[in-house]
N, C-alpha and C positions, 0 to 999 in steps of 0.2 A: 384356879387361872384366871387373869387379867384379860380383862377385851384386846390385847395386841400382843395378846400368847398368841393372836386366830395368823399375826401378818408375818411372814417367812422372806427374810431376808435372801437373795441368791447376789452375793459379792465377789470381784477379782478382782486381777487386775484384766485388761480390753483382752476384745480376740480369745478370750479362751471360753467361750460357750455361753455364755451367760442369757442372754436374747435369743437363741435359738431352743431356749431349753424353756426357757417365758413362753415361746410364742410350741411348744409343744405340748408343756400341761394347761398352755388355756386350751391348745385343739383339744387336748382330753379331760376339757370340765372344768380345771380349780382355773378361781377367779386370779387373777393376774394385775398387777399394775408395769406398766412399761417401763422401759430405763427417762427417767430426765434428763440426764445432762442428754447425750444423742440427741432429742429433740432440742433446744436450746440450739445447739451444732448445727443442723438444719435448717436452725430457724436463725439464728445467724446469717449463716452462707445466703439461704436468700434472699435477704437482706441488704448482704456490706458490711452487719455490722462486724464488731471487733471482740463481742465479749465470749471468746472461746477459747479451747487450752496452751494454741497455742497464740494464744492475740494478749487479750487484756484476762490475765485466769486471774482475777480476784472479783471483777466485773461479771465471768463465766463461775463461779462458787457462790458471786450474789445473786445469780439467777437459777441457778439449783435450788442454794436450801429453800427461795420461799417454793416452789415446786414442788422440788421434795418434802415440806411441811404439809400443802398440799395435799400431796397423792399419796399421806398415812392419815387424812381428817377422813381422804374417800373413802378407803378403803377400810375404816374403822367404821367406818355411817351403814357400807352394805352388808356388817354383819356376819361375813361372810371368810372363809381359809380364806388367804390369800395371800399368794407369792410374791416379791415386790422385787423389779433387775434394780438395783440397789436399795438404800437407803439415808440422812442424813447424818448417818455416819460418812460412808464416799462420800464425804462434801470435803472434811476433815481432811480427808486418806489424797483427798487432791490437794491439798493443798502445803501440806506435809511433805506430799512426792516434787510438789513447785519450791521445795524450799520458801514457800507466804507462810508469816505468822498464822497462829487460828482469828480470826476476829472472837471477843466474847460473844457477842450472837448465835457464832457457828456454836461454841462450842457449848454452853446453853442448850440449844436445839439435840445438837448431840447427847445429849444427857437427861433431857428430859421429855424427846417423843422417841420412847423406848417401842420396844418392834421383841418378835420370840425372841427371851436368851439365846436361843442358840440359831445361827446365821449360819447360811451356805456359803461355802466358800470353794470356787473353780478355780484350779490351779493352772497354772501357766502349763498351754498345749501349744510347744513349736509344730506339730501336726495339721494344726485346725488353726496357727494366729494367720489373719491374711488384712492386708490394710483394706480402707474402701476410704469414700471420701469423709466421713467423717473421724473414724479411727487412723489418724497417721503419728502412730506413737512407734516407735523402731524396738524389737522384738527384747531390746534388755533393759527397757524402760516397764516395759510388759509386765514382765519379770521384776522389774524391782519393783512395780506394783505393787504385782499381787505378795507384795512378801509387808510394804506399808498396810496394804488392808488386814492385814493379817496381826497385827502391831497398834494395827486403830480400832476396832473392830474389840481385842484384847482390852487393851485401854477403856473402854469404856462399860468393860464388862457383858462384854459377849463368852461366848464359848463357840469357837467354828466346830464344826463341820466340813469334811473335805469332799468333792463333791467325787467321785473315778474318771478315770480319763478313759472312757465307755463310750459302746454308741446311743446317740441323743431318747432313741427306748426305753433300754438301761438307765440312764439318766433318767427320767421322766419318775421310773416303777423304786429308784434307789429313796428320792425328794419326795410319792405322794409315803412309802411305806414307813419315812422318817419321822412324820408329820401326824399320821395317824400311831403310834408307836407313839406322841407326845413330848 
Protein backbone atom coordinates (compact mmCIF):
# COMPACT_ATOMS: atom_id res chain seq x y z
CA UNK A 1 0.00 0.00 0.00
CA UNK A 2 1.36 3.40 -0.94
CA UNK A 3 0.78 6.74 0.75
CA UNK A 4 -1.56 7.80 -2.04
CA UNK A 5 -3.77 4.73 -1.54
CA UNK A 6 -5.27 6.63 1.43
CA UNK A 7 -6.68 9.27 -0.91
CA UNK A 8 -10.03 8.29 -2.39
CA UNK A 9 -11.67 10.25 -5.21
CA UNK A 10 -15.36 10.76 -5.83
CA UNK A 11 -15.90 11.96 -9.39
CA UNK A 12 -18.75 12.22 -11.87
CA UNK A 13 -20.83 14.83 -13.61
CA UNK A 14 -22.31 17.85 -11.87
CA UNK A 15 -25.41 17.35 -9.78
CA UNK A 16 -24.85 13.65 -9.10
CA UNK A 17 -24.66 13.98 -5.31
CA UNK A 18 -20.88 14.11 -4.87
CA UNK A 19 -20.70 17.15 -2.62
CA UNK A 20 -23.68 16.00 -0.55
CA UNK A 21 -21.93 12.67 -0.04
CA UNK A 22 -18.65 14.39 0.88
CA UNK A 23 -20.50 16.48 3.48
CA UNK A 24 -22.15 13.35 4.92
CA UNK A 25 -18.83 11.50 5.06
CA UNK A 26 -17.31 14.46 6.92
CA UNK A 27 -20.24 14.44 9.36
CA UNK A 28 -19.55 10.72 9.90
CA UNK A 29 -15.99 11.53 10.98
CA UNK A 30 -14.14 10.73 7.74
CA UNK A 31 -11.52 13.19 6.54
CA UNK A 32 -12.64 14.88 3.35
CA UNK A 33 -11.48 17.47 0.86
CA UNK A 34 -14.03 19.75 -0.87
CA UNK A 35 -14.29 20.33 -4.61
CA UNK A 36 -11.85 23.04 -5.66
CA UNK A 37 -13.78 23.94 -8.82
CA UNK A 38 -16.76 25.18 -6.83
CA UNK A 39 -14.45 27.33 -4.69
CA UNK A 40 -12.89 28.84 -7.81
CA UNK A 41 -16.34 29.62 -9.23
CA UNK A 42 -17.50 31.29 -5.99
CA UNK A 43 -14.34 33.42 -5.83
CA UNK A 44 -14.54 34.40 -9.50
CA UNK A 45 -18.22 35.36 -9.20
CA UNK A 46 -17.54 37.39 -6.04
CA UNK A 47 -14.83 39.46 -7.71
CA UNK A 48 -16.26 39.61 -11.21
CA UNK A 49 -13.58 37.34 -12.66
CA UNK A 50 -13.88 35.30 -15.84
CA UNK A 51 -11.93 32.11 -14.91
CA UNK A 52 -15.22 30.22 -15.05
CA UNK A 53 -16.52 27.11 -16.82
CA UNK A 54 -18.78 29.39 -18.88
CA UNK A 55 -16.10 32.07 -19.32
CA UNK A 56 -12.37 31.57 -19.80
CA UNK A 57 -12.33 27.79 -19.56
CA UNK A 58 -8.56 27.44 -19.81
CA UNK A 59 -8.02 29.98 -17.00
CA UNK A 60 -10.57 28.04 -14.93
CA UNK A 61 -8.63 24.80 -15.55
CA UNK A 62 -5.37 26.51 -14.57
CA UNK A 63 -6.94 27.73 -11.33
CA UNK A 64 -8.21 24.23 -10.58
CA UNK A 65 -4.99 22.34 -11.34
CA UNK A 66 -2.92 24.30 -8.83
CA UNK A 67 -5.54 23.93 -6.13
CA UNK A 68 -6.10 20.22 -6.82
CA UNK A 69 -2.36 19.58 -6.51
CA UNK A 70 -2.30 21.56 -3.26
CA UNK A 71 -5.36 19.68 -1.92
CA UNK A 72 -3.59 16.39 -2.71
CA UNK A 73 -0.47 17.49 -0.82
CA UNK A 74 -2.53 18.70 2.13
CA UNK A 75 -4.45 15.41 2.32
CA UNK A 76 -1.23 13.39 2.13
CA UNK A 77 0.32 15.48 4.92
CA UNK A 78 -2.52 14.63 7.31
CA UNK A 79 -1.73 10.92 7.21
CA UNK A 80 -5.47 10.19 7.29
CA UNK A 81 -7.67 8.27 4.90
CA UNK A 82 -9.28 11.12 2.96
CA UNK A 83 -12.20 11.20 0.54
CA UNK A 84 -11.81 13.94 -2.03
CA UNK A 85 -14.50 15.67 -4.08
CA UNK A 86 -12.80 15.32 -7.47
CA UNK A 87 -9.08 15.23 -8.21
CA UNK A 88 -6.44 16.19 -10.75
CA UNK A 89 -7.85 13.94 -13.53
CA UNK A 90 -11.10 15.92 -13.32
CA UNK A 91 -9.26 18.94 -14.71
CA UNK A 92 -8.38 16.87 -17.78
CA UNK A 93 -12.02 15.76 -17.98
CA UNK A 94 -13.20 19.36 -17.79
CA UNK A 95 -10.91 20.33 -20.66
CA UNK A 96 -12.13 17.38 -22.70
CA UNK A 97 -15.77 18.29 -22.07
CA UNK A 98 -14.90 21.84 -23.14
CA UNK A 99 -13.22 20.48 -26.28
CA UNK A 100 -9.95 22.17 -25.37
CA UNK A 101 -6.50 20.63 -25.72
CA UNK A 102 -4.98 19.36 -22.49
CA UNK A 103 -1.76 21.31 -21.82
CA UNK A 104 1.26 19.04 -21.24
CA UNK A 105 1.71 20.21 -17.64
CA UNK A 106 -1.88 19.25 -16.76
CA UNK A 107 -1.51 15.84 -18.44
CA UNK A 108 1.75 15.33 -16.54
CA UNK A 109 0.08 16.27 -13.26
CA UNK A 110 -2.71 13.74 -13.87
CA UNK A 111 -0.07 11.05 -14.45
CA UNK A 112 2.10 11.99 -11.46
CA UNK A 113 -0.36 13.12 -8.76
CA UNK A 114 -1.93 9.80 -7.83
CA UNK A 115 -4.79 8.64 -5.64
CA UNK A 116 -6.16 5.24 -4.66
CA UNK A 117 -6.33 3.21 -7.90
CA UNK A 118 -10.08 2.77 -7.38
CA UNK A 119 -12.09 5.95 -7.92
CA UNK A 120 -15.75 6.25 -6.99
CA UNK A 121 -17.97 7.64 -9.74
CA UNK A 122 -21.38 9.15 -9.10
CA UNK A 123 -23.65 8.43 -12.07
CA UNK A 124 -25.89 11.06 -13.59
CA UNK A 125 -29.10 11.07 -11.56
CA UNK A 126 -31.86 13.15 -13.15
CA UNK A 127 -34.07 13.03 -10.03
CA UNK A 128 -31.53 14.91 -7.89
CA UNK A 129 -29.97 17.17 -10.53
CA UNK A 130 -30.56 20.88 -9.89
CA UNK A 131 -29.05 24.17 -11.01
CA UNK A 132 -27.50 26.59 -8.54
CA UNK A 133 -25.30 29.69 -8.88
CA UNK A 134 -22.17 27.55 -9.38
CA UNK A 135 -23.81 24.79 -11.45
CA UNK A 136 -25.21 26.07 -14.71
CA UNK A 137 -24.73 23.01 -16.91
CA UNK A 138 -27.74 21.47 -18.60
CA UNK A 139 -28.73 17.93 -17.61
CA UNK A 140 -27.49 16.77 -21.03
CA UNK A 141 -24.06 18.33 -20.38
CA UNK A 142 -24.00 16.83 -16.88
CA UNK A 143 -24.70 13.41 -18.37
CA UNK A 144 -22.02 13.94 -21.00
CA UNK A 145 -19.56 14.99 -18.31
CA UNK A 146 -20.18 11.70 -16.52
CA UNK A 147 -19.23 9.77 -19.67
CA UNK A 148 -16.09 11.87 -20.16
CA UNK A 149 -15.03 11.30 -16.53
CA UNK A 150 -15.35 7.55 -17.01
CA UNK A 151 -13.07 7.70 -20.05
CA UNK A 152 -10.64 10.13 -18.42
CA UNK A 153 -10.16 8.17 -15.21
CA UNK A 154 -9.72 4.94 -17.18
CA UNK A 155 -7.17 6.66 -19.45
CA UNK A 156 -5.13 7.51 -16.35
CA UNK A 157 -5.25 3.94 -15.04
CA UNK A 158 -8.00 4.09 -12.44
CA UNK A 159 -10.64 1.43 -11.86
CA UNK A 160 -14.07 2.98 -11.36
CA UNK A 161 -16.54 1.94 -8.69
CA UNK A 162 -20.02 3.26 -9.47
CA UNK A 163 -21.92 4.68 -6.53
CA UNK A 164 -25.44 3.31 -6.25
CA UNK A 165 -28.44 5.63 -6.65
CA UNK A 166 -29.57 5.26 -3.04
CA UNK A 167 -30.03 7.52 -0.02
CA UNK A 168 -27.11 9.58 1.26
CA UNK A 169 -26.82 7.35 4.34
CA UNK A 170 -26.64 4.27 2.12
CA UNK A 171 -24.00 5.90 -0.06
CA UNK A 172 -21.96 6.72 3.05
CA UNK A 173 -22.17 3.08 4.13
CA UNK A 174 -21.20 1.93 0.62
CA UNK A 175 -18.11 4.16 0.51
CA UNK A 176 -17.06 3.25 4.06
CA UNK A 177 -17.37 -0.47 3.31
CA UNK A 178 -15.44 -0.14 0.04
CA UNK A 179 -12.62 1.77 1.76
CA UNK A 180 -12.49 -0.77 4.59
CA UNK A 181 -12.14 -3.62 2.09
CA UNK A 182 -9.06 -1.91 0.72
